[in-house]
C-alpha angles and dihedrals in degrees: 000000000000117000121243109268115255091241090058094053093067118002110211132224110223111227088207090072090073117084097211137070098220136000089254085082094051124093111232116257116244122197136010127337119219096335099122094147093052092042092053090050091051092050090050094048093048092047097052111083097187118114116264097031093114119143133246114197104206127194143094123295117263095038093107094254096140096044092045093049091048093052094043096048093045090052091044094051097041094089096043122099116251116259127246122287125239131213136175122226134181119278101220092193093051114011090188090066107057114200124238118218126193119217134175118259111291095012094094096065090041092053093045091052091047091053092048090050092047094051091046089051091047091055088059104034100044096056089043092052094049089048093053121118093242094056093041093050092050092046093047091048091056092046092046093049090052091050093049091050091049090051093051093048092047091050092051092047091048091053092048091049092051090050087056091049099261138113115226112221127181124206137163086268093058136262125328135189116220117194117242124224128227088271091056093250125123112269120233124219093266093052092046090050090052091063119100120262093253093049092049092050092048091049093050092049091052091048092052091052091048091048090053090052089047093052091051090050092049091052088056089050092052089054088051090050090051090051089050091049089050089052089050091048091048089050091049092046091049092051092042092049090050096049096040091047089053087056102040103033093069088056091050089052092047093052100033089126091065111069093188091057092046090053091047093049091052088056091047090052093051092046093050092050092049092048100034090133088072089068093052095058120099113274092242093052093251130280114323128190089218119059110240120209117236094246091052092049089054091048094054095037112131089218095061091088090067095056124110117228103209101205098179119025117193097177101098102019134048103250092196090067124109118277116204116200111195096173107040100188115157092255095048092047103040104021131248143245111236125208136208134197117250115180090337097311127103113239136172140184140176093286090067096058109118127198126240132210090272090060093050091047094046104127089011136059132294116199122193140155118247089216087064097038096052090058085074111050091184090059092051093049093046091048091054091047091051092053093046096047098033091225133109112222125193111207141161114263090244091058091050091050094045094246125142110264133190117253111293142154123280109203120214110263119254122224113252119217104154131115124246122215113189122190115213139170112241092250092052091048092052093048093050093045093051100037105034115055090191091061095064091047097049100036103044099157122073120193104193115202114207118220091230141029134210115281103238132147088252093054092044087054089048088052088057092047091050091052090046089056091053095047094046095044095047098036095245125154115272121252123236122223093267091054092049090050089051091051090050089052089052088052089055091050092050090049091046091216132100091219097046140071122208117240095200085126093172091068093039093053091045088058089053092049093050091046090054088054093052092045092053090045088056092048094248123145096206134041115245134188089264091060090049090052092049092050091052093046093048092048091051091047091055094058106030100083093115091048091052092048091051091047090050091052090053093047091052093046096246088121105040114228120154117213097175139039128032130278129185115236095007127107133174106239123190130226138172127233112206114196097170099247091048140017125197138171128233135176124250129194113243114194133187132200128186140192144161112293146090101251093105121208114344120187113209093211091055093047092049092047092244095125136074127235095265091053090048090051090052090057090052089049089054090053090049089053091054092049093048095048105035108020102061094111104026136017118277105257112188143125107203134167126201124193142176100223119225091008113143104168142055116301120204136173136050101253092108095059094098091047093050091047092052091047091052094045090049091052094046094046093041090232118142120235124224108249091200088077129068125194137204130178145112120245139202128218091268094058097255112147113229135201122273136191130256093031094154094051091047094052092045092048093057091041090056092052090050091045095055090047093044129271112255102181092245095081125098148126132259115216135173113275089232089063095061090090088059097055119120103150128184114272093244090057092050090048091052090051091049090053092050094246096116137020139206116206126191122208135182100195138034088243090063090048094050091050090055093047097046105026089229130112113265092216132220128229115267127218089273090060094249132114122236105274095232094048122096092248090047092053091047092051091047093049092048089050090052091050090049090051091049090051091049092049091047089049093050091047091051091048092050092049091048092050092047092052091046091048094053090049092055099043111115119244108245099168095108092049091055091054 
């Protein structure tokens, strides 16, 4: 079979196609590269305002999803007006239900400052007003009139008491009547006791009547005091209303276009009037026997209820920008209610409500990763509830979890009108879509990021612009054209397709960063292709310890792999070991044994449960191929065993089907297989060889084994022809092919593969329905026919023996008759 052309083994990127000398001359690329499908989905999702049309950005990590979404959303939202602001204020009717107020951008800070200024002014103006001469004169007049009235009443009562023979005395304990003697002087206890019994009883009776009259008079005085207090309160209310109105009414006029603020200010006005005494206390709260810290004084301040808690401030930042939440805990997403200790007890109020990411993204865009979000089931449930209800609710964690909480505030919910953009791996997306019915209702738009893009001159130029952005942003050395071309080639290798470029930008940019390090280490001022090669080689060297150990075991013969000579029924298959941070190929001996029997093809891995379902299907496909090709005239009679030698773990995949088929055909036909060749490829029941994955690693794995043992020029690898477009081999492999020391063959059918492995013609059926006798297929058919004959003969022999035994058992005993 013809070898794969050198140009197909590693397609090159011509540095001359770039119109710059270094990336220092290139403007950084902003936005997505070659993701038109995903971009259109994002545009659609952002354009639909209906609830539930949130976006899921699907794709594998490292493809630049997050960076691309960040740049696109920031550019998309740059021209949009910022959303409204939100603040919490005290609810004077129910302090446990703080009220949320919506304000245009910039008005929140302005209103908060205005309220602070007004309260500060009230602390000065209210005491000054109540200390004014006008207020003091009116207050003193009311107090003086009360005192005069009390004096007149007391004088009258004292005269009436004297006329009844008593002296009226007033003390802090109240009023008392003291009996008077004949001389008009108060009697002491001795003089009163000296009176006759009749005189004492008459005096006590008069005193009781006088006390009753005195009590009635005092009741009238209390009513007069209440009237006076009412006059003082009316005076105070009048003055308070006047001064408070002078403070609050300008705010009402300034914010008359905002009904919620007007209503709130009317409540503030009423509250200030009712508690005007708070403004007449000393600023330090008066002398206290116990020193009070500043923070505690602020916590118990009577003016705290007039503050404005500006939850979202759009004065200095554009609130319509993109908010990225990397740790989506319930508190970070939906806000929290803080607490503070006051005299040993935890308290809270509306001023301690704190915003979450959802509040800052309200009217804008919140971006999160489902891998992070699903770590917090409460966050996921609250997020779904927010989308369904359209309201953001700030609650204590205990309330969210359904636990019993101590008494706390419950802020009024805020309407939610933002857009959510969730980033999810494809597997996570599929699981959510199938297991959570809410997911498909609330995230209706999927923006699917491909892991590769078309390799076009435009996209190669975008690659360069993307790298330029990284180097300029991070202060790395610039790349020359040769280095950019080498990075593009690495992108082709990562995509495993001649017509594609990988967009695993995380790995691409890491190569650039490491190359900059090696360039600086060498004293260069620009990154060249040599530095790119060194970075790739050094990175591979850091993670290929297991590969080197395996290669060493093959070189020393611990793991048996033949790379020369010919062996019947033995083929070098190729597999890939993927360890996450590295993937490498290595050969494995596949052997076949046959015998007379009807068991068919038995794979030892399958029988020992060391294979996956795809591998098991491949073995059944192999058996179907044998039946279709060699059992058209008589049943397939064969007992065959296939094994991966020195395999001690699970084997999965169908890329060894072609190798197993060739090993079995070699064993049946008795034709030796060249061990200098290795083969990989899937196969269908018709013998067509199909594409497999990891073709580059598989070729390089066998090449490395041949290299350490010495390249002979006869060695090579057979791959499916459909995999040629995926080749992007290491430069040392390509060089060996160019020098004739190694070869890469491409085949389309198993017949082509067996011809390469055996050097014999595969053979095609003639018009008589038979294969040429000296061809591989002819020998296989002949050997299968021989096995079938042997089985028939063995079957006839068994039947004859069975009948003979049965006949002897049924023959009558005639010995007595003979006698």
